[in-house]
C-alpha positions as CSV (number, residue, x, y, z in Angstrom):
1,M,16.7,-16.3,7.5
2,A,20.1,-15.1,6.3
3,A,20.4,-12.0,4.2
4,P,20.8,-12.8,0.5
5,T,24.2,-12.2,-1.0
6,I,24.0,-9.0,-3.0
7,D,27.3,-8.7,-4.9
8,H,28.3,-6.4,-7.7
9,E,25.7,-5.8,-10.4
10,T,22.9,-7.7,-8.5
11,W,19.6,-6.1,-9.1
12,I,17.2,-5.5,-6.2
13,L,13.4,-5.0,-6.7
14,V,12.0,-3.2,-3.7
15,A,8.2,-3.2,-4.1
16,D,4.9,-3.0,-2.4
17,G,1.4,-2.8,-4.0
18,Q,1.8,0.7,-5.2
19,K,5.5,1.5,-5.7
20,A,8.6,-0.3,-7.0
21,L,12.2,0.6,-7.0
22,F,14.6,-1.2,-9.4
23,L,18.0,-0.9,-7.8
24,C,21.5,-2.1,-8.8
25,N,24.4,-2.7,-6.5
26,E,27.3,-0.8,-8.0
27,G,29.5,-1.7,-5.1
28,D,30.2,-5.3,-3.8
29,D,28.7,-7.6,-1.2
30,E,30.6,-5.8,1.7
31,L,30.5,-2.2,0.5
32,R,27.1,-1.9,-1.1
33,N,26.2,1.1,-3.3
34,F,22.6,0.8,-4.6
35,A,21.8,3.0,-7.6
36,V,18.2,3.6,-8.7
37,R,17.7,2.2,-12.3
38,R,13.9,2.7,-12.5
39,V,10.9,3.7,-10.4
40,E,7.3,2.5,-11.0
41,E,4.3,3.9,-9.2
42,Q,0.6,3.6,-9.5
43,N,-2.1,5.8,-8.2
44,N,-4.1,3.4,-6.0
45,P,-6.4,5.3,-3.6
46,P,-8.1,3.5,-0.7
47,D,-10.9,1.2,-1.7
48,R,-13.5,3.5,-0.2
49,E,-12.5,6.1,-2.8
50,Q,-12.7,3.6,-5.7
51,G,-16.0,1.8,-5.0
52,T,-19.2,3.7,-5.6
53,D,-21.9,1.2,-5.1
54,R,-23.3,-0.5,-2.0
55,P,-22.7,-4.3,-1.9
56,G,-25.2,-6.2,-4.0
57,R,-27.9,-8.5,-2.8
58,M,-28.9,-11.8,-4.3
59,G,-32.0,-13.9,-3.7
60,D,-31.4,-17.3,-2.1
61,Q,-32.8,-20.2,-4.1
62,G,-36.0,-21.7,-2.7
63,S,-36.6,-19.0,-0.1
64,A,-37.6,-15.4,0.3
65,H,-34.3,-14.5,1.9
66,R,-31.8,-12.2,0.3
67,S,-28.1,-12.5,0.9
68,S,-25.5,-9.8,0.5
69,V,-22.7,-10.2,-2.1
70,A,-19.2,-9.2,-1.0
71,E,-18.1,-5.9,-2.4
72,T,-15.2,-5.9,-4.9
73,D,-11.9,-4.8,-3.3
74,W,-10.8,-2.4,-6.0
75,H,-7.6,-1.5,-4.0
76,Q,-6.5,-5.1,-3.8
77,L,-7.3,-5.7,-7.5
78,A,-5.1,-2.8,-8.4
79,E,-2.2,-4.1,-6.2
80,D,-2.5,-7.5,-7.9
81,R,-2.5,-5.9,-11.3
82,F,0.6,-3.9,-10.3
83,A,2.4,-7.2,-9.4
84,K,1.5,-8.5,-12.9
85,D,2.9,-5.3,-14.4
86,L,6.1,-5.6,-12.5
87,S,6.5,-9.2,-13.6
88,D,6.2,-8.1,-17.2
89,I,8.8,-5.4,-16.7
90,L,11.2,-7.9,-15.1
91,Y,10.6,-10.4,-18.0
92,R,11.5,-7.7,-20.6
93,M,14.6,-6.7,-18.6
94,A,15.7,-10.3,-18.2
95,H,15.1,-11.0,-21.9
96,K,17.4,-8.1,-22.7
97,N,20.0,-9.4,-20.2
98,R,19.8,-6.2,-18.1
99,F,20.5,-8.3,-14.9
100,E,21.9,-11.7,-14.1
101,K,20.9,-11.8,-10.4
102,L,17.8,-10.5,-8.7
103,V,16.7,-10.0,-5.1
104,L,13.0,-9.5,-4.4
105,V,12.1,-7.3,-1.4
106,A,8.4,-6.9,-0.8
107,P,5.7,-7.6,1.8
108,P,4.7,-11.3,1.9
109,R,1.4,-10.9,0.0
110,V,3.1,-9.0,-2.8
111,L,5.9,-11.6,-3.0
112,G,3.3,-14.2,-3.4
113,E,1.6,-12.4,-6.2
114,L,5.0,-11.8,-7.9
115,R,5.9,-15.4,-7.6
116,Q,2.7,-16.5,-9.4
117,E,3.3,-14.0,-12.2
118,L,7.1,-14.3,-12.8
119,H,8.3,-15.9,-16.0
120,K,10.8,-18.8,-15.7
121,E,13.5,-16.7,-17.2
122,V,13.2,-14.3,-14.3
123,Q,12.7,-17.0,-11.6
124,D,16.0,-18.6,-12.7
125,R,17.8,-15.3,-11.8
126,I,16.4,-14.8,-8.3
127,V,19.1,-15.2,-5.7
128,G,17.1,-14.1,-2.7
129,E,13.8,-12.9,-1.3
130,V,13.2,-10.6,1.7
131,P,9.6,-10.4,3.0
132,K,9.7,-6.7,4.2
133,T,8.2,-3.4,3.2
134,L,11.0,-1.1,2.4
135,T,9.7,1.1,-0.4
136,N,9.5,4.3,1.7
137,H,13.0,4.0,3.2
138,P,15.9,6.0,1.8
139,I,18.3,4.0,-0.4
140,D,21.2,4.0,2.2
141,R,18.8,2.6,4.8
142,I,17.7,-0.1,2.4
143,E,21.4,-1.0,2.0
144,T,21.8,-1.3,5.7
145,L,18.7,-3.2,6.3
146,L,19.5,-5.8,3.7
147,A,23.0,-6.2,5.1
148,D,21.6,-7.1,8.6
């Protein structure tokens, strides 16, 4: 997959399930200079720290057997909710014409969640997607990785 063209004033959303960086290229396609416009983070501890109950049990119909019910994955629910929150932020920004072009950079699962939640006004401005986790990289490293 070829790297997306990230020219002057293209916005880049670098996200995972807990953190998002809203960047803007103040340079051009060849000499990139990403500036942080906004940072969003959510406190999402591991699932073992969020769930308090043992998985439930349910009686099978017509027999004396009892089956376990899958425990809720609170961590995953929080990540999905974060993708929804990001899509709302992007919609408000697009509606105010804060960006004309957008590149999404996120792990494949988060990209999938974002795609489902994005408003058409935001979808129409997407010029590229990169299925990678880059949220914990320094900005200059993100510039380099997106150029390769």
